[in-house]
C-alpha atoms as one frame of an Amber mdcrd trajectory, in Angstrom:
protein
  24.657 125.523  34.450  23.115 124.336  37.725  25.406 123.947  40.715  24.464
 122.688  44.177  26.919 123.598  46.944  26.633 121.216  49.901  27.740 122.385
  53.357  26.651 121.581  56.921  25.563 125.174  57.654  24.998 128.406  55.764
  26.522 130.644  58.433  28.186 128.853  61.378  31.918 128.289  60.962  34.529
 129.463  58.500  33.636 126.910  55.818  29.967 127.924  55.955  30.830 131.597
  55.554  33.176 130.829  52.648  30.658 128.538  50.904  27.853 131.093  51.243
  30.074 133.864  49.873  30.975 131.665  46.912  27.303 130.878  46.255  26.524
 134.605  46.202  29.522 135.316  43.963  28.456 132.610  41.477  24.871 133.896
  41.515  26.169 137.385  40.687  27.929 135.868  37.658  24.616 134.395  36.435
  25.312 130.829  37.574  22.253 128.948  38.885  23.890 128.169  42.244  22.143
 127.097  45.457  23.431 125.959  48.829  21.961 122.795  50.329  22.502 122.769
  54.083  21.464 120.900  57.188  21.435 123.976  59.442  20.290 127.360  58.201
  17.379 129.326  56.774  15.666 128.937  53.402  16.270 131.839  51.045  17.110
 132.790  47.490  20.569 131.205  47.749  19.956 128.557  50.406  17.741 125.506
  50.762  17.550 123.615  54.039  17.447 119.855  53.615  15.588 119.439  56.915
  12.399 121.405  56.287   9.951 119.704  58.651  10.134 119.694  62.433  10.591
 115.916  62.299  13.480 116.060  59.800  15.083 118.847  61.845  14.911 116.652
  64.945  16.332 113.759  62.951  19.276 115.932  61.861  20.060 116.686  65.498
  19.612 113.006  66.346  22.145 112.077  63.649  24.634 114.525  65.132  24.130
 113.058  68.622  24.265 109.474  67.334  27.563 110.134  65.550  29.029 111.584
  68.730  27.637 108.736  70.872  29.120 106.087  68.593  32.457 107.889  68.679
  32.488 108.328  72.467  34.323 105.012  73.206  37.139 106.203  70.908  37.307
 109.783  72.204  40.675 110.686  73.661  39.934 114.161  75.022  36.862 116.352
  75.449  39.047 119.340  74.522  39.514 117.812  71.062  36.062 116.253  70.743
  35.469 117.617  67.260  39.033 117.234  65.984  38.048 113.817  64.555  34.908
 113.082  62.525  33.923 109.396  62.125  31.265 110.131  59.440  29.288 107.063
  60.486  25.832 108.583  60.045  24.294 111.086  57.634  21.596 112.036  55.127
  21.074 110.573  51.669  21.142 113.717  49.516  21.283 111.788  46.238  17.464
 111.765  46.205  17.103 115.506  46.895  15.632 117.492  43.943  18.422 120.098
  43.997  21.034 117.358  43.700  19.137 115.403  41.044  18.704 118.540  38.900
  22.278 119.804  39.315  24.905 119.634  36.588  27.664 119.960  39.190  27.752
 118.719  42.789  30.058 120.953  44.828  30.966 119.576  48.260  32.316 121.758
  51.053  32.320 120.934  54.810  29.902 118.037  55.367  30.630 116.626  58.839
  28.880 116.344  62.218  26.051 114.093  61.064  25.282 115.765  57.724  26.961
 113.310  55.331  28.320 109.884  56.190  30.867 108.053  54.076  27.931 106.095
  52.654  26.151 109.395  51.830  29.241 110.652  50.006  29.518 107.394  48.077
  25.923 107.739  46.854  26.666 111.246  45.552  29.838 110.081  43.804  27.947
 107.163  42.245  25.427 109.486  40.554  27.821 109.949  37.639  27.808 113.738
  37.932  31.034 115.766  38.128  31.878 116.450  41.769  34.016 119.396  42.850
  35.177 119.271  46.465  36.540 122.415  48.107  38.680 121.424  51.080  38.364
 123.681  54.110  40.518 121.378  56.221  42.250 118.002  55.879  39.366 115.641
  56.739  38.540 114.565  53.142  42.005 112.999  52.743  42.748 111.740  56.275
  41.431 108.862  58.343  39.216 111.249  60.309  41.197 114.184  61.712  40.489
 117.704  60.470  44.063 118.845  61.060  46.953 116.411  61.415  49.130 118.206
  63.956  52.473 116.396  63.720  51.079 113.114  62.334  51.763 112.088  58.726
  50.090 108.664  58.621  47.566 109.997  56.057  50.321 109.924  53.445  49.948
 106.139  53.227  47.319 104.355  55.321  46.569 106.070  58.668  46.444 104.069
  61.891  48.103 104.874  65.243  45.909 107.992  65.313  46.936 110.525  68.014
  43.321 111.741  68.295  41.979 108.336  69.414  41.918 106.909  72.936  43.510
 103.574  71.997  45.457 104.026  68.754  46.597 100.934  66.888  47.721  99.848
  63.421  44.167  99.160  62.229  42.228 101.580  64.402  39.242 103.723  63.397
  41.436 106.077  61.350  42.845 103.162  59.310  39.313 101.874  58.700  37.988
 105.272  57.590  40.873 105.906  55.217  40.484 102.431  53.695  36.773 103.118
  53.104  37.503 106.518  51.544  40.044 104.898  49.225  37.355 102.550  47.896
  34.696 105.215  47.343  37.053 107.796  45.775  38.790 105.327  43.449  36.748
 105.778  40.271  34.926 109.014  41.153  34.831 111.975  38.737  36.266 114.173
  41.449  38.064 117.516  41.147  39.723 118.829  44.298  39.992 122.539  45.097
  42.023 123.857  48.009  41.889 127.404  49.340  45.658 127.556  49.853  48.856
 126.242  48.291  49.708 124.777  51.690  46.625 122.549  51.717  47.160 121.576
  48.082  50.664 120.347  48.895  49.264 118.089  51.631  46.323 116.849  49.551
  48.573 116.082  46.584  50.919 114.054  48.805  48.097 112.076  50.439  47.355
 108.508  49.425  43.735 109.468  48.682  44.187 112.496  46.427  47.670 112.220
  44.917  46.164 111.035  41.617  43.221 113.473  41.577  43.288 116.857  39.782
  43.746 119.635  42.332  43.485 123.411  41.883  44.151 126.275  44.295  41.351
 128.859  44.430  41.081 131.164  47.466  37.830 131.920  49.228  36.059 135.071
  48.012  35.061 138.097  50.037  32.670 140.963  49.341  35.146 143.836  49.362
  32.330 146.389  49.117  30.839 145.135  52.389  34.150 144.476  54.172  35.650
 147.904  53.662  37.543 150.430  55.804  35.355 152.694  57.908  36.310 155.786
  59.886  38.320 154.497  62.851  37.207 157.084  65.398  33.530 156.847  64.432
  33.651 153.060  64.836  35.337 153.356  68.220  32.709 155.811  69.389  29.850
 153.494  68.287  31.455 150.502  70.002  32.406 152.481  73.129  36.104 151.812
  72.594  38.832 154.294  73.586  39.823 156.885  71.003  43.400 157.359  72.240
  44.712 153.774  72.597  46.297 151.270  70.258  43.784 148.435  69.828  44.824
 144.846  69.089  42.025 142.494  67.996  41.719 138.695  68.204  38.768 136.416
  67.502  37.716 132.825  66.873  34.510 130.798  66.824  35.837 129.007  69.925
  38.676 130.824  71.636  39.361 127.827  73.896  40.204 125.568  70.934  43.929
 124.774  71.491  44.549 125.030  67.729  43.592 128.720  67.830  46.673 129.444
  69.951  45.259 131.711  72.673  47.999 130.413  74.991  50.688 131.940  72.760
  48.851 135.241  72.472  48.579 135.535  76.265  52.287 134.695  76.628  53.181
 137.235  73.930  51.156 139.982  75.607  52.783 139.249  78.975  56.235 139.421
  77.365  55.295 142.714  75.709  54.079 144.104  79.035  57.205 142.956  80.892
  59.608 144.305  78.278  57.767 147.592  77.707  55.897 148.570  80.920  55.209
 151.993  79.404  52.712 150.325  77.036  50.377 149.412  79.911  48.294 152.553
  79.357  48.806 152.732  75.589  47.527 149.340  74.399  44.186 147.582  74.862
  42.913 144.258  73.494  39.628 143.298  71.797  38.557 139.630  71.885  35.457
 138.255  70.158  34.175 134.688  70.039  32.882 131.925  72.256  34.953 131.551
  75.415  34.774 130.241  78.962  36.195 132.358  81.768  37.675 134.991  79.464
  38.365 137.204  82.456  40.829 134.561  83.724  43.057 134.580  80.631  45.702
 136.584  82.524  46.074 139.283  79.879  48.025 142.207  81.407  46.339 144.862
  79.244  42.761 146.063  79.543  40.642 143.683  77.460  37.232 144.199  75.833
  35.340 140.883  75.516  32.780 141.052  72.698  31.460 137.459  72.855  30.423
 135.705  69.630  29.445 138.262  66.975  26.703 137.317  64.518  26.096 140.833
  63.179  28.554 141.264  60.307  28.115 145.057  60.289  29.371 145.133  63.869
  32.290 142.935  62.825  33.277 145.390  60.074  33.164 148.206  62.625  35.391
 146.194  64.972  37.974 145.479  62.277  37.954 149.160  61.319  38.292 150.248
  64.943  41.350 148.047  65.519  44.913 149.046  64.677  45.929 145.428  64.049
  44.473 141.922  64.108  46.395 138.972  65.563  46.011 135.321  64.546  48.037
 132.953  66.790  46.584 129.779  65.178  48.902 126.767  65.127  47.399 125.240
  61.976  44.918 126.855  59.598  43.967 126.928  55.934  42.968 130.372  54.605
  41.376 132.035  57.654  38.321 134.206  56.951  39.218 136.538  59.811  42.568
 137.388  58.210  40.866 138.149  54.901  38.125 140.199  56.601  40.586 142.232
  58.653  42.791 142.966  55.643  39.761 143.896  53.535  38.930 146.460  56.230
  42.510 147.784  55.938  43.670 146.276  59.222  47.193 144.766  59.227  47.447
 141.186  60.532  50.064 139.554  62.760  50.191 135.765  62.637  52.342 132.682
  62.835  53.987 131.457  59.646  51.581 128.497  59.311  49.245 126.976  56.727
  47.933 129.422  54.153  48.676 132.517  56.264  52.013 133.342  54.517  50.092
 133.349  51.216  47.894 136.147  52.581  50.268 138.323  54.599  53.282 140.012
  53.019  55.793 140.203  55.871  56.221 143.765  57.175  54.243 145.084  54.208
  50.611 144.134  54.928  51.295 142.475  58.275  53.842 140.484  60.242  54.735
 136.774  60.114  56.054 135.378  63.399  57.862 132.096  63.969  55.524 129.217
  64.839  54.799 128.595  68.546  57.243 131.365  69.440  55.622 133.779  71.882
  58.605 136.139  71.814  58.448 136.354  68.013  54.698 137.024  68.222  55.312
 139.698  70.861  57.903 141.342  68.605  55.419 141.250  65.721  52.782 143.030
  67.790  55.280 145.675  68.921  56.720 146.227  65.433  53.305 146.527  63.799
  51.668 148.789  66.371  54.545 150.972  67.538  57.394 150.922  64.973  56.122
 150.336  61.430  54.024 152.761  59.377  50.594 151.336  60.265  48.748 153.479
  57.704  50.987 152.231  54.900  50.504 148.628  56.051  46.735 149.174  56.186
  46.670 150.338  52.556  48.800 147.351  51.504  46.471 144.937  53.320  43.401
 146.307  51.546  45.157 146.211  48.150  46.228 142.604  48.743  42.607 141.530
  49.181  41.314 143.533  46.209  43.963 141.983  43.961  43.464 138.362  45.037
  40.161 137.633  46.783  37.409 139.655  45.100  34.153 137.794  44.407  34.336
 138.340  40.650  37.840 136.883  40.291  37.157 133.841  42.477  33.794 133.086
  40.832  35.384 133.222  37.364  37.979 130.643  38.391  35.317 128.287  39.743
  33.272 128.620  36.559  36.357 127.477  34.635  36.649 124.429  36.933  32.966
 123.578  36.431  33.342 123.769  32.641  36.416 121.541  32.731  34.632 119.028
  34.963  31.622 118.911  32.625  33.851 118.528  29.571  35.625 115.569  31.205
  32.461 113.833  32.419
């Protein structure tokens, strides 16, 4: 069985990490699986579609052209990438990996990699197509997360992410085009969480398509608990403090909820001044002016971490990980932290309640409630049995997200798709 997994990148972003891990997991189960990416490095598991300098420049040009064409519709620079118009992209239907594949497996394909026309050409090849949804874009009129909008349930339009929303705006047009190209496609949808499945199954685009929930896999041998004090010593972190960790690819993304974390930490500091010298914070990821976040506790800024060994050490060094995201699918950072036996505190949103068992392997706070988040941090770090929670977090990952279990479920989906083709 030959499977080609198509994703924008092999390493940048949560979807890329998840798709690469799945490719490796399938390979370890003797499936002939390769990733086909726009951005990345050729290797045993990955092939870059843009091999020449010219094609690489063209890929960047497509990204810029998509953004330029969208600029008249852009509502806010802060949410520039919250909407993908998919108006330009590569034709992968002629690529040897795609032509030879038994199964085409789509993942995250935006930002100039695949256009709607590119997707249509893949669907028209007559091969079974599995599409793992890492956000909502495949079944909306262009947004990756809907916020409080539910227009995608019927026809889109009046899009809150566009400068001049109207009944038949760009979101209405994109959804209408998707409806045409999906209509007769041999398409099987996979979501990483029950939350996303419920939305996809209600949407006008996917309500009549087969949909299965399969979580992302993780290498539990690599993401494993390490000695806390040794990790702190290597990373030059204090040995005698409680350490709370937070990270995101872009910390300034409003959806990641840094505002609520800062508010929660200020509430914690005001209500328990004695904690000032007992708690410190670790933040990793891309950020602007991190020193101006107004966090009342000493904070260690680690920038964007590309070395996964360092990331494992950080998770192991921390006493708890916090995820204040306002909308998310099945966050890799939650899975990574728990695999390293680090309890997680997060809002009760998206797929997070499917990962965290409240007050057993972590703490679920009420959405957009800084006081509830503050209470969760305090309970987890200073009241609950952190060691017991750490063991429960690790067990949760071993039982549900191991590479072998996830790969086996995908192989079943591939076989079903081939049998129905």
